[in-house]
N, C-alpha and C positions, 0 to 999 in steps of 0.2 A: 502493501500500500503506499504512498506516495502522498497523504494526506496536503503535502502543504503548495505541493504544484495541481490538486484539485479542488482545495478550494483558491489558488489564486488562478481557477482554468485557462489552465496550460493548456490547452491544445490536444496535444501530443499527448501526454497524462491521461486529459479524457479519452482522446479514442482506443487507447490500449484500455481503461478500466469495462468505457463499456464494452468494445469487442471480447474481452474477458468474460465480463458478468454475459454476453450474451450466449456463449460459447458453454458456460459452464450450464446455464441454464437449456443451452441446446443438448445436454448431455445427459444431463439430469434427467430431459421426458424421455432421451432414447433410452435408459434405463430401467423408467418404469413408467411407460403409456400410460396403463392402466390407473393411474396416480393410489396404486393401496403398497409403496415400501417410501421409499428417497423423496417420491417428487414431493409429500406431504410438507417434505421442509422447505419449499415454494411459498406454503400457506404462512407462513411465520407472521404474525399482525394483519394479514386479510380479517381472521371471522370476526373479531373486536370492528380492526379498523375498514370497515364495512359500516359496520354499522354509527361508527362518527359520521362516515361522507353520505349516510341516506337521512345523517339531521344537517349538520355541515356545506351539503354540496347547495349552491357553488363555489361558499364564501373559502372553503379551501381546498386541497389542490387532494386528489386519490392516494399521491405521497405521501403528507401531510401527512391524512389521514388510516394508513396504514403505517408512520410510524409511530404514531401514539399506540393502534392496536400491537404492535411493537414492544412499547414499556408495559402497555398492561398485562400482556400476555407471559410476558418477563415474569415481572413481578410476579404474578399467579403462578407460571411455574417454581418462584423460588416457594411460595407462600405453599407451595407443595413438597417442594424439597427435590425438585429436577434442576432450580438452576442452583446458584451462588450469591450471596453478594454480589460479591466481584464480578460478577457475569452481568447482573440485571444493573450494574453500576455502569459497565462499560457498552451495555446498548442506548441508557440513558443519556448518557455526556456524548 
């Protein structure tokens, strides 16, 4: 990851990050076309995020709603003993 370059909107780094995200998503989808195993990880944040989006659209973008969903779902996972507090902190930051 190259957070400084990405936040500075460095075109080369952004192209690389977006390209890698697309490649990885395609790889996961190809491994689990029926969404029964590893592909479900791509949905992280979407369950709660879609609920937020239903209430806040069009004021908030889809990605903003999903990021809120990720934070809430991470807290739920922590409360269920599946995530550490440190992992939640990394997601929320």
